[in-house]
C-alpha positions in Angstrom: 130.3 29.7 154.2 129.1 31.8 157.1 127.8 35.6 155.7 130.3 37.6 157.9 133.2 35.4 156.8 132.0 36.0 153.2 131.8 39.8 153.5 135.4 39.9 154.8 136.8 38.2 151.7 139.6 40.5 150.4 138.5 40.7 146.8 134.8 41.6 148.0 136.3 44.3 150.2 138.4 45.6 147.3 135.6 45.9 144.9 133.7 47.7 147.7 136.5 50.4 147.9 136.8 50.5 144.2 133.1 51.0 144.1 132.8 53.6 146.8 135.8 55.5 144.9 133.9 55.6 141.6 130.8 57.0 143.4 132.6 59.5 145.0 134.4 60.6 141.9 131.1 60.5 139.9 129.5 62.7 142.6 132.3 65.4 141.9 132.2 65.1 138.3 128.4 65.2 137.5 127.8 67.8 140.2 124.1 66.3 140.7 122.5 68.2 143.6 121.1 64.9 144.9 124.5 63.0 144.6 126.9 63.7 147.3 129.7 61.8 148.9 127.7 60.6 152.2 124.8 58.9 149.9 127.6 57.5 147.8 129.0 55.6 150.9 125.6 54.9 152.4 124.5 53.2 149.1 127.5 51.2 148.4 127.6 50.0 152.2 124.0 48.7 152.0 124.4 47.2 148.5 127.5 45.3 149.8 125.5 44.0 152.8 122.3 42.8 150.6 123.7 41.8 147.5 124.6 38.0 148.2 121.3 37.7 150.0 119.4 39.0 147.1 121.2 36.8 144.6 120.6 33.8 146.7 116.7 34.6 147.2 116.4 35.0 143.2 118.7 31.9 142.3 117.1 29.6 144.9 113.5 30.8 144.0 112.5 31.7 147.4 109.5 33.5 146.3 108.1 34.6 149.8 111.3 36.6 150.2 111.0 38.5 147.0 109.0 41.4 148.3 111.7 42.1 150.9 114.5 41.7 148.3 112.6 44.2 146.2 112.4 46.5 148.7 
């Protein structure tokens, strides 16, 4: 399946929305000075974009791509 089609699946979008909501609630609950709403959204969005690729790198043992995945 194409990567862009995979990212548009309803269950993945729902999981992203729930994850962002939990991060935002956590930012208000814990009152940490370095944890705010924009950081929560940015973190969740980049994790959403890179998680499936990172998993494929690990499962398929693409050793040359590990440094980029870890970064």
